[in-house]
C-alpha positions as CSV (number, residue, x, y, z in Angstrom):
1,M,39.4,-37.9,18.4
2,E,38.4,-41.2,17.1
3,R,41.4,-42.9,15.4
4,I,39.3,-45.9,14.2
5,F,35.8,-44.7,13.4
6,R,32.9,-47.1,13.5
7,F,30.1,-46.5,11.1
8,P,26.9,-48.6,11.4
9,I,25.1,-49.8,8.3
10,K,21.8,-51.7,8.0
11,V,21.5,-53.3,4.5
12,G,18.2,-52.1,2.9
13,K,16.2,-53.6,0.1
14,E,17.5,-51.0,-2.3
15,S,21.1,-52.4,-1.8
16,I,20.2,-55.9,-3.0
17,D,20.9,-57.0,-6.6
18,V,19.3,-59.7,-8.8
19,L,21.4,-62.4,-7.1
20,G,19.8,-61.7,-3.7
21,H,22.9,-60.1,-2.0
22,T,24.3,-56.6,-1.7
23,N,25.4,-55.1,-5.0
24,N,29.1,-54.4,-5.2
25,K,28.5,-50.7,-5.9
26,E,26.9,-50.3,-2.4
27,Y,30.2,-51.1,-0.7
28,L,31.9,-48.2,-2.4
29,R,28.9,-45.9,-1.4
30,W,29.3,-47.1,2.2
31,M,33.0,-46.4,2.1
32,E,32.4,-42.8,1.0
33,E,29.6,-42.3,3.6
34,A,31.9,-43.7,6.4
35,A,34.8,-41.4,5.3
36,L,32.6,-38.3,5.3
37,A,31.0,-39.2,8.7
38,H,34.5,-39.7,10.2
39,S,35.7,-36.4,8.7
40,D,32.6,-34.7,10.0
41,S,33.2,-36.1,13.5
42,L,36.8,-34.7,13.4
43,G,35.4,-31.2,12.6
44,W,36.0,-31.3,8.9
45,T,32.6,-31.0,7.3
46,M,32.1,-30.3,3.6
47,D,31.3,-26.7,4.4
48,R,34.6,-26.3,6.2
49,Y,36.5,-27.8,3.2
50,L,34.7,-25.5,0.8
51,G,35.5,-22.6,3.1
52,I,39.3,-23.2,2.6
53,G,38.8,-23.9,-1.1
54,K,40.2,-27.4,-1.0
55,V,38.7,-30.9,-0.8
56,F,39.7,-34.5,-0.9
57,V,38.8,-36.3,-4.2
58,A,39.0,-40.1,-4.5
59,S,41.7,-41.1,-7.0
60,T,42.1,-44.9,-6.4
61,H,40.0,-47.6,-4.8
62,K,40.8,-51.1,-3.9
63,I,38.0,-53.4,-2.6
64,E,38.2,-57.1,-1.6
65,Y,34.8,-58.7,-1.3
66,L,35.2,-61.5,1.2
67,R,31.6,-62.5,2.2
68,P,28.2,-61.6,0.8
69,T,25.9,-59.4,2.8
70,F,22.1,-59.5,2.7
71,E,19.0,-57.4,3.3
72,G,18.5,-56.8,7.0
73,D,22.2,-57.4,7.9
74,E,23.6,-55.1,10.5
75,L,27.1,-54.2,9.6
76,T,29.9,-52.1,11.0
77,M,32.3,-50.3,8.7
78,L,35.6,-49.5,10.5
79,T,37.6,-46.7,8.8
80,W,40.9,-44.9,9.6
81,V,43.4,-42.7,8.0
82,E,46.7,-44.6,7.4
83,T,48.8,-41.9,5.7
84,M,48.9,-38.2,4.7
85,D,51.8,-37.3,2.6
86,G,52.1,-34.4,0.2
87,A,48.7,-34.2,-1.6
88,K,47.8,-37.8,-1.0
89,S,46.0,-39.6,1.9
90,R,45.2,-43.3,2.2
91,R,42.1,-44.3,4.2
92,C,41.4,-47.9,5.0
93,F,38.0,-49.7,5.5
94,Y,37.1,-53.0,7.2
95,L,33.4,-54.1,7.0
96,K,32.2,-56.6,9.6
97,R,29.0,-58.6,10.3
98,D,29.3,-59.7,13.9
99,N,33.0,-60.9,14.0
100,K,33.2,-61.9,10.3
101,V,35.0,-59.7,7.8
102,C,32.8,-59.1,4.7
103,M,34.9,-56.6,2.9
104,Q,38.2,-54.7,3.2
105,G,39.7,-52.0,1.1
106,W,41.2,-48.6,0.9
107,T,40.9,-45.4,-1.0
108,E,43.6,-43.0,-2.0
109,W,42.4,-39.4,-1.8
110,T,44.0,-36.4,-3.4
111,F,43.7,-33.0,-1.8
112,V,42.6,-30.6,-4.6
113,D,42.6,-26.8,-4.8
114,L,39.1,-26.0,-6.1
115,Q,40.3,-22.8,-7.8
116,T,43.2,-24.4,-9.8
117,E,41.7,-27.9,-9.9
118,R,45.2,-29.2,-9.2
119,A,46.5,-31.3,-6.4
120,A,47.7,-29.3,-3.4
121,D,49.7,-30.4,-0.3
122,I,47.5,-31.2,2.6
123,S,47.8,-28.3,5.0
124,A,49.0,-28.6,8.6
125,E,45.6,-27.3,9.6
126,V,43.9,-30.4,8.1
127,K,46.6,-32.9,9.1
128,K,46.5,-32.0,12.8
129,N,42.9,-33.2,13.0
130,F,43.3,-36.6,11.4
131,P,45.2,-39.0,13.6
132,L,47.2,-41.6,11.6
133,V,46.8,-45.3,12.2
134,P,49.8,-47.2,10.8
135,P,49.3,-50.8,9.6
136,D,50.9,-52.3,12.7
137,D,49.0,-50.2,15.2
138,P,47.8,-52.2,18.2
139,D,44.4,-50.5,18.2
140,L,43.7,-52.2,14.9
141,K,44.2,-55.6,16.4
142,A,42.1,-54.6,19.4
143,S,39.3,-53.6,17.0
144,G,39.4,-57.0,15.4
145,V,41.4,-56.0,12.3
146,R,43.7,-58.9,11.5
147,R,45.8,-56.9,9.0
148,S,45.5,-53.6,7.4
149,P,43.7,-53.7,4.0
150,S,46.6,-51.8,2.5
151,Q,48.8,-54.8,3.3
152,A,46.4,-57.3,1.6
């Protein structure tokens, strides 16, 4: 089980805005792609969520843009789940180019019952597959994360 998931990104021409660097909306797209890839790697594909009739829906995002990225850049998005409590889960993101941090942020996800369209407590079945990484976890420092984005 990967506690801190590494998602590779190569910045394509379609991600570049009129200023010649990556458009801000791309970072949000990459965050979602990394979250889904991490969930898939832990055995929770969209089909599995749909099978239990519950899914995670983004309710809040925070993004700090620290350095621009450019076409052709090879980036690594680190992502991990920091909390799961009740119907809420916080997932953190840390985007790096080489050893430089380009973006950090987090998303709060709400677990939603598709039938009622209301928040539902995250089941033990789901929780057991997502290892939590608290802000002071030594694996974050070993991965080059100076401080958790939720602490920024």
